[in-house]
C-alpha positions as CSV (number, residue, x, y, z in Angstrom):
1,M,-44.4,-64.4,-51.4
2,A,-47.6,-63.3,-50.1
3,P,-50.1,-65.8,-48.2
4,S,-53.1,-66.8,-50.1
5,P,-56.2,-65.4,-49.2
6,R,-57.4,-69.2,-47.9
7,L,-54.4,-69.4,-45.8
8,C,-54.9,-66.0,-44.0
9,S,-58.9,-66.8,-43.8
10,S,-57.8,-70.0,-41.6
11,R,-55.6,-67.8,-40.0
12,I,-58.2,-65.7,-38.9
13,L,-60.5,-68.2,-38.0
14,F,-58.0,-70.3,-35.9
15,A,-57.2,-67.0,-34.0
16,V,-60.5,-66.3,-33.2
17,F,-61.5,-69.8,-32.1
18,F,-58.3,-69.5,-29.6
19,L,-59.2,-66.4,-28.3
20,A,-63.1,-67.6,-27.8
21,A,-61.8,-70.7,-26.2
22,F,-59.0,-68.9,-23.9
23,A,-62.2,-66.5,-22.6
24,A,-64.1,-69.2,-21.8
25,V,-61.6,-71.0,-19.7
26,V,-60.7,-67.8,-17.8
27,S,-64.4,-66.7,-17.5
28,N,-64.8,-69.9,-15.7
29,A,-61.7,-70.2,-13.7
30,G,-62.1,-70.9,-10.0
31,K,-61.1,-68.6,-7.1
32,V,-59.8,-69.7,-3.5
33,A,-60.5,-68.4,-0.5
34,V,-58.7,-69.3,3.2
35,Y,-59.5,-68.7,6.8
36,W,-56.5,-66.8,8.7
37,G,-55.9,-66.7,12.3
38,Q,-56.3,-69.4,14.4
39,G,-53.0,-71.1,14.1
40,A,-51.6,-72.6,17.3
41,N,-48.7,-70.4,18.2
42,N,-49.0,-68.1,15.1
43,A,-48.5,-71.2,13.0
44,D,-50.5,-69.7,10.3
45,G,-47.7,-66.8,9.7
46,T,-48.5,-63.1,9.1
47,L,-51.5,-62.2,7.4
48,A,-49.4,-60.2,4.8
49,D,-47.2,-63.3,4.1
50,T,-50.6,-65.4,3.6
51,C,-51.2,-62.9,0.9
52,A,-48.1,-62.5,-0.5
53,S,-48.1,-66.5,-1.2
54,G,-49.9,-65.9,-4.3
55,L,-52.3,-68.6,-3.5
56,Y,-55.5,-66.8,-2.3
57,D,-57.8,-64.7,-3.7
58,F,-59.9,-64.0,-0.3
59,V,-58.5,-64.1,3.2
60,N,-61.2,-64.6,5.8
61,I,-59.8,-63.2,9.1
62,A,-61.0,-65.4,11.9
63,F,-63.1,-64.3,14.2
64,L,-64.9,-61.7,15.5
65,N,-66.7,-64.4,18.2
66,V,-68.3,-61.6,20.9
67,F,-70.9,-59.7,19.3
68,G,-74.6,-58.9,19.9
69,N,-77.2,-59.2,23.0
70,G,-75.7,-56.6,24.7
71,S,-72.1,-57.8,24.8
72,T,-69.0,-55.7,23.8
73,P,-67.7,-57.1,20.6
74,G,-64.4,-59.0,21.1
75,L,-61.9,-60.4,18.6
76,N,-60.5,-63.8,19.1
77,L,-57.0,-64.3,16.6
78,A,-55.5,-66.8,18.8
79,G,-52.1,-65.5,19.8
80,H,-51.4,-63.1,17.1
81,C,-52.7,-59.9,18.9
82,D,-54.9,-58.7,22.0
83,Q,-57.5,-56.5,21.3
84,A,-58.0,-55.3,24.9
85,T,-54.5,-53.8,24.6
86,G,-54.8,-52.5,21.1
87,T,-52.2,-54.6,19.6
88,C,-54.8,-56.0,16.8
89,T,-54.2,-52.4,15.2
90,S,-50.7,-53.6,13.9
91,F,-52.5,-55.2,11.1
92,S,-53.8,-52.3,9.3
93,S,-50.5,-52.2,7.2
94,Q,-50.9,-56.0,6.8
95,I,-54.2,-55.4,5.2
96,S,-53.5,-52.8,2.9
97,S,-50.7,-54.9,1.4
98,C,-52.9,-57.6,0.8
99,Q,-55.4,-55.4,-0.9
100,Q,-52.9,-53.7,-2.9
101,S,-51.9,-57.2,-4.2
102,G,-55.4,-58.0,-5.2
103,V,-56.5,-59.9,-2.1
104,K,-59.7,-59.3,-0.8
105,V,-59.7,-59.4,3.0
106,L,-62.7,-59.8,5.2
107,L,-63.6,-60.2,8.8
108,S,-65.4,-63.6,9.2
109,L,-68.0,-63.5,12.1
110,G,-68.5,-66.0,14.7
111,G,-66.7,-69.6,14.6
112,E,-67.4,-72.9,16.2
113,S,-66.9,-71.2,19.7
114,G,-67.6,-68.0,21.2
115,N,-70.2,-65.5,22.8
116,Y,-72.5,-64.4,20.1
117,S,-76.3,-64.1,19.2
118,L,-78.7,-61.6,18.0
119,S,-81.6,-61.0,20.1
120,S,-83.8,-58.4,18.0
121,A,-83.9,-56.6,14.8
122,D,-82.7,-53.7,16.6
123,D,-79.9,-55.7,18.0
124,A,-78.9,-56.7,14.3
125,R,-78.9,-53.0,13.0
126,S,-76.8,-52.2,16.3
127,V,-74.0,-54.9,15.1
128,A,-74.2,-53.9,11.5
129,D,-73.6,-50.1,12.6
130,Y,-70.7,-51.3,15.1
131,L,-69.2,-53.3,12.2
132,W,-69.5,-50.8,9.5
133,N,-67.7,-48.0,11.6
134,N,-64.9,-50.2,13.0
135,F,-64.2,-52.5,10.3
136,L,-65.5,-51.2,7.2
137,G,-66.0,-47.8,5.3
138,G,-67.4,-46.0,8.3
139,S,-65.6,-44.3,10.9
140,S,-65.4,-44.7,14.7
141,D,-66.1,-41.8,17.0
142,D,-63.0,-42.4,19.4
143,D,-61.0,-43.9,16.4
144,S,-60.6,-46.9,18.0
145,R,-60.7,-49.3,15.1
146,P,-59.7,-52.9,16.5
147,L,-57.6,-53.6,13.3
148,G,-56.6,-50.2,12.7
149,D,-57.3,-47.6,9.8
150,A,-57.6,-49.8,7.1
151,A,-61.2,-50.7,5.7
152,L,-61.8,-54.4,5.1
153,D,-63.3,-55.6,1.9
154,G,-66.1,-57.1,3.6
155,I,-67.8,-59.5,6.3
156,D,-68.0,-63.1,6.4
157,F,-70.8,-65.0,8.2
158,D,-69.5,-68.5,9.9
159,I,-72.7,-68.7,12.5
160,E,-72.3,-71.9,14.1
161,Q,-74.2,-71.7,17.3
162,G,-77.5,-70.3,18.8
163,N,-81.0,-70.4,16.6
164,G,-79.7,-68.4,13.6
165,T,-82.4,-65.7,14.3
166,H,-82.0,-62.1,13.2
167,Y,-78.8,-62.8,10.7
168,D,-80.9,-61.7,7.7
169,E,-81.6,-58.7,9.1
170,L,-77.8,-57.9,9.8
171,A,-76.8,-59.0,6.4
172,M,-79.5,-56.6,5.0
173,A,-78.4,-53.6,7.2
174,L,-74.7,-54.6,6.1
175,S,-75.7,-54.5,2.7
176,S,-77.4,-51.4,2.4
177,K,-74.6,-49.7,3.8
178,C,-72.4,-51.5,1.6
179,N,-74.5,-50.9,-1.3
180,G,-74.7,-47.2,-0.2
181,A,-70.7,-46.6,-0.1
182,G,-70.3,-45.7,-3.6
183,A,-67.9,-47.5,-5.8
184,G,-66.3,-50.6,-4.4
185,G,-68.9,-50.9,-1.6
186,C,-68.0,-54.2,0.3
187,L,-68.6,-57.9,0.2
188,L,-70.9,-60.6,2.1
189,T,-70.0,-63.8,2.0
190,A,-71.4,-67.0,4.1
191,A,-70.1,-70.1,5.4
192,P,-72.7,-72.7,6.0
193,Q,-72.5,-76.3,6.6
194,C,-73.1,-78.6,3.8
195,P,-76.6,-80.4,5.4
196,Y,-79.3,-78.2,3.5
197,P,-80.7,-76.0,4.5
198,D,-78.2,-74.4,7.1
199,A,-79.4,-74.6,10.8
200,H,-77.8,-71.0,11.1
201,L,-77.9,-68.9,7.7
202,D,-80.8,-70.3,5.8
203,A,-82.8,-67.4,6.1
204,A,-79.9,-64.9,6.0
205,I,-78.5,-66.7,2.4
206,K,-82.6,-66.5,1.2
207,T,-82.1,-62.7,1.3
208,G,-80.0,-62.7,-1.8
209,V,-77.3,-60.4,-0.6
210,F,-74.4,-62.4,-0.4
211,S,-71.6,-62.5,-3.2
212,H,-70.2,-65.8,-2.3
213,V,-71.3,-68.9,-0.5
214,W,-68.8,-71.0,0.6
215,V,-70.1,-74.4,2.0
216,Q,-68.0,-76.6,4.5
217,F,-68.2,-80.1,3.2
218,Y,-66.1,-81.2,6.3
219,N,-67.1,-82.3,9.8
220,N,-70.4,-83.1,8.2
221,P,-70.6,-86.9,7.7
222,Q,-73.9,-86.8,5.7
223,C,-72.7,-84.8,3.1
224,Q,-69.1,-85.1,2.8
225,Y,-66.4,-87.0,0.6
226,D,-66.1,-90.2,2.5
227,G,-63.3,-92.7,1.6
228,G,-63.6,-92.8,-2.2
229,N,-67.0,-92.0,-2.3
230,A,-68.1,-88.4,-3.4
231,S,-71.9,-89.3,-3.9
232,A,-73.0,-87.6,-0.6
233,L,-70.7,-84.4,-1.6
234,Q,-72.0,-84.2,-5.0
235,A,-75.8,-84.6,-4.0
236,A,-75.7,-81.8,-1.4
237,W,-73.6,-79.5,-3.9
238,V,-76.4,-79.9,-6.3
239,Q,-78.8,-78.9,-3.6
240,W,-76.7,-76.1,-2.5
241,T,-75.8,-74.6,-6.3
242,S,-79.5,-75.0,-7.0
243,A,-81.1,-72.8,-4.3
244,V,-78.3,-70.1,-3.3
245,P,-79.8,-67.0,-4.7
246,A,-78.3,-65.2,-8.1
247,P,-75.8,-63.4,-8.4
248,A,-73.9,-65.6,-5.5
249,D,-71.6,-68.2,-6.7
250,V,-71.0,-71.5,-4.5
251,F,-67.2,-72.6,-3.1
252,L,-66.7,-75.9,-2.1
253,G,-65.2,-75.7,1.2
254,L,-62.6,-78.3,2.3
255,P,-59.8,-78.8,5.1
256,T,-56.4,-78.5,4.0
257,A,-55.4,-81.4,6.2
258,P,-57.0,-84.4,7.6
259,A,-56.2,-82.8,11.1
260,A,-58.2,-79.7,10.1
261,A,-61.3,-81.6,10.1
262,P,-61.5,-84.3,12.8
263,S,-65.3,-85.4,11.8
264,G,-63.9,-85.9,7.9
265,G,-64.3,-84.9,4.7
266,Y,-60.6,-84.5,3.5
267,I,-60.2,-85.2,0.1
268,D,-56.3,-85.3,-1.3
269,A,-55.3,-82.7,-3.8
270,D,-54.9,-85.1,-6.6
271,T,-58.1,-86.7,-6.1
272,L,-59.6,-83.5,-6.1
273,L,-58.3,-82.2,-9.2
274,S,-58.8,-85.6,-11.0
275,Q,-62.2,-86.6,-10.1
276,V,-64.5,-84.4,-7.6
277,L,-63.8,-80.7,-9.2
278,P,-64.7,-81.9,-12.6
279,A,-67.8,-83.5,-11.6
280,V,-68.5,-80.5,-9.1
281,K,-67.9,-77.9,-12.1
282,G,-69.9,-79.8,-14.5
283,A,-73.1,-79.8,-12.4
284,A,-73.2,-76.0,-11.4
285,A,-73.1,-72.9,-13.7
286,N,-72.8,-71.1,-10.4
287,Y,-69.3,-72.7,-9.2
288,G,-66.8,-70.0,-7.6
289,G,-63.9,-71.9,-6.5
290,V,-62.9,-73.6,-3.3
291,M,-62.7,-72.4,0.1
292,L,-60.0,-73.8,2.6
293,W,-60.0,-74.4,6.2
294,D,-57.6,-73.2,7.1
295,R,-54.0,-71.3,6.6
296,W,-52.3,-72.6,9.6
297,R,-52.4,-76.2,8.5
298,D,-51.9,-75.4,4.9
299,V,-48.6,-73.8,5.7
300,T,-47.1,-77.2,6.1
301,A,-49.4,-79.3,4.1
302,G,-49.1,-77.3,1.0
303,Y,-52.6,-78.1,-0.1
304,G,-53.1,-74.5,-1.5
305,A,-49.8,-74.8,-3.6
306,K,-51.3,-77.8,-5.2
307,L,-54.4,-76.2,-6.1
308,K,-52.9,-73.2,-7.9
309,G,-54.3,-72.4,-10.9
310,K,-55.8,-75.1,-11.2
311,V,-59.4,-74.9,-9.4
């Protein structure tokens, strides 16, 4: 017996409603970024394994923590490799493996410790040239790219020292090169501290050239989650999501274990998913997901696994 026209119509309406609802959920799904490279005794595992875990959409290689002001740029990847002896070039195949699995791999500049600063606009442009030719889509004259031949997907700014001058010029110089690279280009991301405005990256973020801004809501008592109280975090979140220029989205940066943030900000995964994230998502249309510091602790804590498909 053929179904009645009314029944067919109802089924069609239900299907349309379901597909629309599904599309809305997918479009609002958050992504996960993680920092890799600072694990003691290589406890964060390999870069390839980090990407193959299926837990992360972005991996920030941490850090290029020597650059600018006449210095010779240098990587600090804990015990993973030694740039001076050329062993970091072995990561080229791992970077390619990550990219083939759909994970974006970026080089993070700065970090808590190191020797980095920019002395002028010319210095910023010089550093941009170095980054472009040695890590991104350019080419090095002496064929000595520190991480090998693979071209990274972008550059992350995790600037935590100095006065913050000229990083806007560095960002704009890199953006110009990325935009001129044709299909694909490259990403620029920023990792400011949660007190607004950030002491080092405010001018750079205001250029509007960043794709993602993952704000560090930890090690900052005035704007982090504290003993069940999320009010300070939520207030800072509203400030950040209201101020970051479009089209950038904003990520909630969190530690994967209490030991990852000695000055606090840890939120257990159950509380994050049941209480904090719903409030955060509801407060901003430019919510992008969650950033995790770092892979080292996540290997043991399994924090990223608890968040998989739920942010």
